[in-house]
C-alpha positions as CSV (number, residue, x, y, z in Angstrom):
1,M,-104.2,-88.6,176.6
2,A,-101.9,-88.4,179.6
3,A,-102.6,-86.7,182.9
4,R,-99.7,-84.8,184.3
5,A,-98.6,-82.9,187.4
6,T,-95.5,-80.9,188.0
7,L,-93.7,-79.8,191.2
8,R,-91.1,-77.0,190.9
9,H,-88.4,-75.7,193.3
10,V,-88.5,-78.7,195.7
11,R,-85.8,-78.1,198.3
12,M,-84.1,-81.4,197.8
13,A,-81.2,-82.5,195.6
14,P,-82.2,-84.2,192.3
15,R,-79.9,-87.1,193.1
16,K,-82.0,-88.0,196.2
17,L,-85.3,-87.6,194.4
18,R,-84.2,-89.8,191.4
19,V,-83.7,-92.8,193.7
20,V,-87.3,-92.8,194.7
21,A,-88.6,-91.8,191.2
22,D,-86.8,-94.9,189.8
23,M,-88.8,-97.1,192.2
24,V,-92.2,-96.1,190.9
25,R,-91.6,-95.6,187.2
26,G,-93.7,-98.0,185.1
27,R,-95.8,-99.2,188.1
28,P,-99.6,-99.0,188.4
29,V,-100.6,-96.0,190.5
30,E,-102.2,-97.9,193.4
31,E,-99.0,-100.0,193.8
32,A,-96.8,-96.9,193.5
33,V,-98.7,-95.0,196.1
34,S,-98.6,-97.9,198.6
35,L,-94.9,-98.4,197.9
36,L,-94.2,-94.7,198.6
37,T,-96.3,-94.7,201.8
38,F,-94.0,-97.2,203.4
39,T,-90.7,-96.0,201.9
40,R,-88.4,-94.5,204.5
41,R,-86.8,-91.8,202.4
42,A,-87.3,-88.0,202.6
43,A,-88.3,-87.9,199.0
44,A,-91.1,-90.4,199.2
45,P,-93.8,-88.2,200.7
46,V,-93.0,-85.5,198.1
47,I,-93.3,-87.8,195.2
48,R,-96.4,-89.5,196.7
49,K,-98.2,-86.2,197.0
50,L,-97.3,-85.3,193.4
51,L,-98.6,-88.7,192.3
52,V,-101.9,-88.2,194.1
53,S,-102.2,-84.8,192.4
54,A,-101.7,-86.3,189.0
55,V,-104.5,-88.8,189.7
56,A,-106.7,-85.9,190.7
57,N,-105.9,-84.2,187.5
58,A,-106.9,-87.3,185.6
59,E,-110.2,-87.4,187.5
60,Q,-110.8,-83.8,186.7
61,D,-110.4,-84.3,183.0
62,G,-112.9,-87.1,183.3
63,E,-111.7,-89.1,180.3
64,M,-109.6,-91.7,182.1
65,N,-110.5,-94.5,184.5
66,T,-108.2,-93.9,187.5
67,D,-108.1,-97.6,188.4
68,D,-106.1,-98.3,185.2
69,L,-103.5,-95.6,185.4
70,V,-99.8,-96.3,185.2
71,V,-96.8,-94.0,185.9
72,R,-95.6,-93.6,182.3
73,T,-92.9,-91.0,182.9
74,I,-91.4,-89.4,186.0
75,M,-88.6,-86.9,185.4
76,V,-86.5,-85.2,188.0
77,D,-84.6,-82.2,186.7
78,Q,-82.3,-79.8,188.6
79,G,-83.7,-76.4,189.5
80,P,-81.9,-73.3,190.5
81,T,-79.2,-73.6,193.2
82,M,-79.3,-71.3,196.2
83,K,-75.8,-70.2,197.3
84,R,-75.1,-69.8,201.0
85,W,-71.9,-69.0,202.8
86,R,-70.4,-70.8,205.8
87,P,-67.7,-69.1,207.9
88,R,-64.4,-70.9,208.2
89,A,-61.1,-70.4,210.0
90,Q,-59.1,-67.2,209.7
91,G,-61.9,-65.1,208.1
92,R,-62.5,-67.2,205.1
93,A,-65.9,-68.2,203.8
94,F,-66.8,-71.4,202.0
95,R,-69.8,-71.7,199.7
96,I,-72.6,-74.1,200.4
97,N,-74.9,-75.1,197.4
98,K,-78.5,-75.7,198.3
99,K,-79.9,-77.6,195.3
100,T,-83.5,-77.6,194.2
101,S,-85.4,-79.9,191.8
102,H,-88.3,-79.9,189.4
103,V,-90.4,-83.1,189.2
104,T,-92.8,-84.0,186.4
105,V,-95.2,-87.0,186.5
106,E,-97.2,-88.3,183.6
107,L,-99.9,-91.0,184.0
108,D,-101.5,-93.0,181.2
109,I,-103.8,-95.9,180.8
110,G,-101.9,-99.3,181.3
111,D,-101.7,-101.8,178.5
């Protein structure tokens, strides 16, 4: 049985989150958390906090040993886009898209 945690409506583009998610996919949880601690990207603290939450969910269920957990799947999907307007020359307005993301992490016992 896998432990899971989800984070919705993160105010960050999915493209930026996927770069960090690809770094931790398939790694043991301890290694992934230490890697994210020292990664200098804006998405790293967000994914690290979600990973720690998934470990806490695994502890809460009580059926898994948290030392053996591995990041099985981590998915970053696009959430709703907030539309904003920026004034431009001669009375025009250009649209600015503020993208959001949904992140899902699943942990399982390593092989």
